[in-house]
C-alpha positions as CSV (number, residue, x, y, z in Angstrom):
1,M,-25.7,26.3,-34.4
2,Q,-23.7,28.3,-36.9
3,R,-22.8,30.8,-34.3
4,R,-21.4,28.2,-32.0
5,I,-19.2,26.9,-34.8
6,L,-17.9,30.4,-35.6
7,I,-17.1,30.9,-31.9
8,C,-15.3,27.6,-31.5
9,L,-13.4,27.8,-34.8
10,P,-10.6,30.2,-33.6
11,W,-10.2,28.2,-30.3
12,A,-9.9,24.9,-32.2
13,A,-7.4,26.4,-34.7
14,T,-5.2,27.6,-31.8
15,F,-5.5,24.3,-30.0
16,L,-4.5,22.3,-33.1
17,G,-1.7,24.6,-33.9
18,A,-0.2,24.3,-30.4
19,Q,-0.2,20.5,-30.6
20,Q,1.9,20.4,-33.7
21,E,5.6,20.0,-33.0
22,P,8.3,20.6,-35.4
23,T,9.3,17.5,-37.2
24,V,12.8,16.2,-36.7
25,R,14.4,13.8,-39.2
26,P,15.4,10.5,-37.7
27,G,19.2,10.2,-37.5
28,A,19.7,14.0,-37.8
29,P,22.1,15.4,-35.2
30,P,20.5,17.4,-32.5
31,E,20.9,21.1,-32.5
32,D,24.0,22.3,-30.8
33,T,23.3,24.7,-28.0
34,K,25.8,27.3,-26.9
35,L,26.8,28.1,-23.4
36,P,26.8,31.7,-22.0
37,N,30.6,31.8,-22.6
38,G,30.0,31.0,-26.3
39,K,31.4,27.5,-26.3
40,S,29.5,24.4,-27.5
41,Q,27.6,22.5,-24.8
42,R,28.3,19.2,-26.6
43,E,32.0,19.9,-26.8
44,E,32.1,20.8,-23.1
45,M,30.3,17.7,-22.2
46,L,32.7,15.6,-24.3
47,K,35.7,17.2,-22.6
48,A,34.2,16.5,-19.1
49,E,33.5,12.9,-20.1
50,Y,37.0,12.5,-21.4
51,Q,38.5,13.8,-18.1
52,K,36.3,11.5,-16.1
53,S,37.5,8.6,-18.3
54,L,41.1,9.5,-17.8
55,E,40.6,9.6,-14.0
56,D,38.8,6.3,-14.0
57,S,41.5,4.7,-16.2
58,A,44.2,5.8,-13.7
59,T,42.2,4.3,-10.9
60,L,41.7,1.2,-12.9
61,L,45.4,0.9,-13.5
62,K,46.1,1.2,-9.8
63,A,43.5,-1.4,-8.9
64,A,45.0,-3.8,-11.5
65,E,48.5,-3.3,-10.1
66,D,47.2,-3.9,-6.5
67,L,45.5,-7.1,-7.7
68,K,48.7,-8.3,-9.3
69,I,50.6,-7.7,-6.1
70,E,47.9,-9.4,-4.1
71,L,48.0,-12.5,-6.4
72,E,51.8,-12.7,-6.4
73,K,51.8,-12.5,-2.6
74,N,49.8,-15.7,-2.1
75,D,51.2,-19.1,-3.2
76,S,48.0,-20.9,-2.8
77,H,45.3,-21.2,-5.4
78,V,42.8,-19.4,-3.2
79,L,41.9,-15.8,-3.7
80,S,41.7,-13.5,-0.7
81,V,38.8,-11.3,0.1
82,N,40.9,-8.2,-0.8
83,A,41.6,-9.7,-4.3
84,L,37.9,-10.2,-4.8
85,K,37.2,-6.6,-3.8
86,Q,39.9,-5.4,-6.3
87,L,38.2,-7.5,-9.0
88,D,34.9,-5.9,-8.2
89,I,36.4,-2.4,-8.4
90,I,38.1,-3.3,-11.7
91,E,34.8,-4.5,-13.2
92,K,32.9,-1.5,-12.1
93,L,35.5,1.0,-13.5
94,S,35.7,-0.8,-16.8
95,K,32.0,-0.8,-17.2
96,R,31.8,2.9,-16.4
97,I,34.5,3.7,-18.9
98,R,32.9,1.5,-21.6
99,G,29.5,3.1,-21.0
100,R,30.9,6.6,-21.4
101,I,32.8,5.7,-24.6
102,R,29.7,4.0,-26.2
103,R,27.5,7.0,-25.4
104,F,29.4,9.4,-27.6
């Protein structure tokens, strides 16, 4: 019996040691990893997100201008299908931009 305990003891210590993960404080910023070119991965991600937001905002502006033209074209109080499509595009783009900004 004692021999079994001595045989299993190193295995149990290895198993328990492997299960322990390093503790991370809640609210602590994650470690910043570096890319092979030496730049910060987080900074590069932020730059890419910023560029996407700029592109989406330009598309959003064009869609809003198209909607304005479409609304001014019609004298009636009824929206055309094209105007509704423009509204859907505007909504989708604004949600995408808002989501990116809230993430970082």
